N, C-alpha and C positions, 0 to 999 in steps of 0.2 A: 613337678605336679604340685598344685596348690594343696595345702594341708587339709582343707575342707573337702577336697575331692574324695578322700578315703573315709569320710564320715557321713552318717545320716544327717541331713539337714532337717530340722524341725522348726517350722514357722507357726507361730501362734500368738494369741493375745494375752495380755496380762490377766492373771486370775482365772485362766481357763482350766477347769478340772480335767477336761479331756486331754489337754496338752500335758498336764502334770502326770497323768497316768502313763502317757507315752514316755516322758522323760524318766519316770521312776522305773519302768520296765527296762528301758535301754540301759540305764545305769546298773541295775541289778544283774543284767545279763552281760555286763562289761562290753557293750557295743559302743564304739566311739560315735558321738553325735555332737552336733552344734545347735544350740538353741538360738533362734533369731526371733526376737519379739517385734511384732509389727502392730501398727495402729492406723486409723484412717488418715491421720496427718503425716504418715510416713509410708506412702504407697510404693515408693521406689524399691523398698526392701523385697517386694514380691514381684516386681515387674518382670524380671528375667525368668521367673519360674511360673507365674500365674497370670501375667498380663496386668497386674494391679491388685489393689486391696479389695477383697470380698469376704466379709466375715462368714458367709455361709460355706465357704470353701476351706475354712480353717478348723482344726490344725491341718497343715499340709506337710507331708514328709517327702523329701527328695533323696533317693538312694544313690549310692556311688555309681551305679550303672545308668543313672539318668531317669529311672522310673519315678513317677510322681503319683502319690496317692492322696486324694483329698479326704478329709475327715475319716482317717483310717481307724479301725478298731485295733486293739493290741493284738488280737489274733491275726488280723491281716498282716500286721507288721512282722509278727513271728513267722508266719508262713513265707513271707518275702525273704526273710533272713535265713530260712531253713531251720528254724528252731522248733517248729511245730511238727511233731512226728506221730506216726501211728504205731501201735504195737506190732512187733515183727513176729510174735509167736501166739499161738492159740492158748498155750498154758505156760506158766512159769513155776519155778521152785519157790520164789520169794517175791511177794508184792509189798512195796514200801509206800505208805501214804504220807506225803510230806517230804520236801527237799530242803529242810533246814539242816543245822549241824548234825542232829541225831539221824535224820533220814539219809543224808549224804554219807555219813560215817558207816551206817548199816549197808549202804549200797557198795562202798569200797570193799568192806570186809566180806560181804556176801558174794559179790562177783569174783573177788580175788580167790575165794575158796571154792570156786566152781559152781556156785548156785546160779541158775538162770534167774536174773534179777531185773525187776522193773520198778521204777520210781514214778509215782503219780503226784504231780504238784499243781495246785490250782492257779498259781501265778508264776513266779520266777524262783530260781534256785536261791537258797540262802536263808529263807524265812526272815524273821525279824532281825537276825544277825546281819543280814546283807544291807540293812539300812544304816548300820553303825559306821561312822566315818573312820574310826580307828579303834582296834582292839589291842591293848598294850600288855595285858596280863595273860595272853595265850602262850603256852609253852612252845619255845622254839623260834619266837619272833621278838627278839629283844628290842627292836626298833618299832614294834607295832605293825599291824596290818589292817587294812580296811575290811569290813565285813564282806563287801562285794568281791574283793580280791581273794579272800579266803574261800568264799563259795565257788568262785571260778576255778581255783586250784582243785577243790574237792570234786567238782563236776568233771573236770578233765581226768582226774584220777579214777573216778568211778567208771567213766566211759572207756578209759584205757583198758580196764579189766573186763569190759563187755556189758556193763549195766546199761539199760535203756532208761532215759529220762523223758517223761511225757509232761510237757509244760501246758499251762492253761487248761488243765483237766481237773475236775472236782468229783470226788466220790460222793454219792448221795445215799447209797444203802448197800448192805452186804448180806450174803447168805453163807454160813459157815458150817460145814460138815467135816467129820474126821478126814484129814488129808486133802481137803478140797474146799477152798474158799472162793467165793465169787464176789468181786466188787463191781457195782454198777456205777458208771460215771454219768455225769449230767448230760453228755452228748450222746448217750446210748451205747457207748463202748463198754464191753465186759472184760474184766481182768480176772483170769482164773489162776490160782496159785495154791501150792501145797501149804504154805504158811504165809502169814501177813504180819507186818509191823506197822502199828499206828504211830506216826511221828509228826502229827499235824500241828504241834505247838499250840499257841494261844492266839486269840483275836485281840487286837488293841482295844482297850477300854475307851469309852467316850465320856465326855463331860455331862451329856444328857441335858444340854441347854437349848433353848429355842434358837433356831437358825443354824444349828451345828451342821446338820446334813446339807444345808444349802451352801455353806462355806467350805465343805470338804473338797480339798484340792484347789480351792480358791481363797487361800489364806489360812485354812486349818489343815494340818498334815499330821498323820499318825506315824509315830516313830521318829527316829533321829534325823530324817530328811537329808541324807548325804547328797542326794541328787540336786538339792535346791540351794545349798550353801553358796555356791559360786555365783548365783543370781542375785545375792544380796548386795546392796550398795553400802558405801561407807556411812551413809546418812540413815540407814535403816536400824530400827530397834526390834530385835527378835526376842520372843518370849518362848520359853520351854517349860512345860508343865510336867512335874515329876521329880522326885528326889532320889532316884536310883542311879546306878552307873551309866545307864543309857542317856538319861537326861544330862548328867554331868559331862559326859563325853560330847554330847551335842552342843552344850553351852560353850565348851572350849573350842570346838570346831567352828562354830558360827562366829566366835569372837575374832577369828582371822579375817572375816569378810565384812561383817556388819559393824556399825558403830558401837553397838552395845548388845549384849546378850543377857537376859534376865531369867533366872530360874524361879519358878513359882512352886513353892513346896508347902504342902499342908502340915507337915511335921514341924517339930521345934528344933530339929537338928538334922544335918546330913550324915552324921556319924553312924546312924543305924543301918543305912543302906548304900552308902557310897564308899568306895575304897579310899584309903588314906592318901594315896599318891594323887588322886583326882582332887580331893579336898585341898591339899596343899597347893595345887596349881590354880584352883579357883580362887583361893584366898590371895594369891600373889598376882592375879590378873586384874589390871585396872578396868578392863572392858567387860568383866563378868560380875553380875550382881545377883545376890540370892535373897529372895523375899520368903522368909519363914512364916509359918502359921498363916499362910495366904492362899486364897483360891480364886479361880476365875469365876465371876458371878454372872456376867452377861457378855454377849457378842453383838457387835454393831457393824453395819455396812449395807451396801446396796447389792451390786453384782459380785463384790468380793469383800473380804474382811477389811475394815478400816480402823476399828478400835475395840478395846475390851474394857470391861469393868472388873476391877480387883476388889476383893473384900478381905479384911483382916479378921481371922476367926476369933481372936480374943476380944477385940474392941468393937467389931462390927463396922468399922470405918471403911467407906468405899472410895475408890479413886479411879479415874478413867485414864487410859494410856492409848496413844495412837500407835497402831502397828498393822502391817499387812502380813505378818508372819507369826503364827502360833503353832508350835509343835507339841504334840501330846505324847509323852513317854510315860504312860500310866500303867505299864504292865498289861495284863490281859486276863482273859478267861478262855477255857478250852472250847473248841468247836466239836462237841461230841454228841450232839442230839441224835445222830444217826444210830448210836449204840442202843437206844431204847428199844428199837424194833427187834434187835437180835439178843437182847438180854445181857449185855456186858455191864458189869457192876461199875458204878461211878460213885465218887464221894459226894458230899453236899455241894461242893464247888463245881462238880461236873468232870473232875479229873478221873482218869481210868485207874482202877485199883488193880494191883498186880501181886503175884507171888505170896509171900507170908502174910501180907495185909488182908488177903482174902480169907484166911483161916480165922474162924471164930471159936475160941475155946478148943483149938486143935482140930476143929471140924472143917472139912472142905465145903465149898459152896454147894448149895442144893442141886444145881444143874451141872455140876462137874461130872464128867462121864468116864474118866480114866482112873486106874488103880495106882495113882501116885499123886503127890501134891503138885500144885501148879509150880512151874519153874519161876525163878525170881522175877523176871520181867513179863511173865505170861498172865494174861487176863483169865477170867473164869471160863472163857471159851478156848478149848485146847487148840493150839496152833496160831492163836491171835495174840501178839505181843504188843507192848507199848514202850516207847522210849522218849526221853527228853521232857520238855515242859508239859506235855499233855498228861504225863503220868503222875498219879498221886504220890506225894512225898519226894519228888525229884528236886534236885538242887538247880535253881534257875540260873545256870551259868553255861556259857558256850562250851567250855572244856568238859563239863559234866555231861552235857547232851551228846558230845562226840563219844565219850566213854560208854554211855548207855547204848548208843547205836551199835558200837562194836560188840558190847556184851550181849545185846539181844540176838546177834547173829550166832553166837556160841550156843544159845538155847534153841534157836531155830534148827541148828544142826542136830542137836539132841532129839528134838521133836521129829525131824524128818527121818532120822536113823532109828529111833526107838519108840516113837509115839508119845 
């Protein structure tokens, strides 16, 4: 059998945001696929599947069983692959919102300890970590592991213990009463559970430049872009914005495929936010360049990104660089607007405040209803917990998020048993 027969074939045009969304989803879900770029002057690439080139029919997905779907949505693809599921229960013991490292960890520990557990994820498992090409400082993997592979293993482990994972679902509001929380999803589904864990992580930050939204998925990508590296040519110049570990890992990964990878860093040094082992590798790589005290000032192109303008923060000097690849690894901000309606306390940055941080001069929050202090990872709403990057004061590391997810389940048990 031809190797491609067992893969999803994805046909599309260069700079297609819709095609990128499909590639990104398949990569994060660890679904084998083959990307086939087509153009009007190369119609033969599509002749066997669609009779010739027609931009209106792209992207086109061809599945191993021969099924063809033109211009598919990610949801249609997930349904075809059996990844889009409906809740099997009317009520659960534990509802987890977010399937990043914290949420998946909570799912493993919750389900393995007998809690009827459901995980609600608005895109794919793994969160931002799943876009990382290689995580090398995670305990137990001395050779490193990709974020997508780590997420796949965690998903399989959680499902092995009976947790349900609902992909492409997004919570829009919640109602929480003692022993009963109701999460309302965007598609009208209701999730009822005795306790909830918010592990929604953070949104990627933007440059807030003109044309940025137009180039999203068409030259501008948020995160480390593990699904895109193999598409780079030896003549390509890739730019990565951000001076943290994710940006450094992305630069090293892209240097394996592209002719050059340049990190654009606003700070004066990498040492404040990048692990030393990565700094050592960057300094020894002839294909990785670091531009300190530099920012992206402007974006240029027609249907997709063609060049950027860089500006030195000290001198103000500007320079243009040709590129079709700009990856933004700028950290993020929490997606917690929904908490305003239910009165969950947030800090000035929008992160959820939990445990001892809720106490002011030893006093409990005004709307706290129980005769005890909030548990360590509990919000000011009894039975609603927070774990991982979305929580105020959390350490923004994959291993820390996994630890908080496990710890949150311990407090969920206490809440379920004792209130």
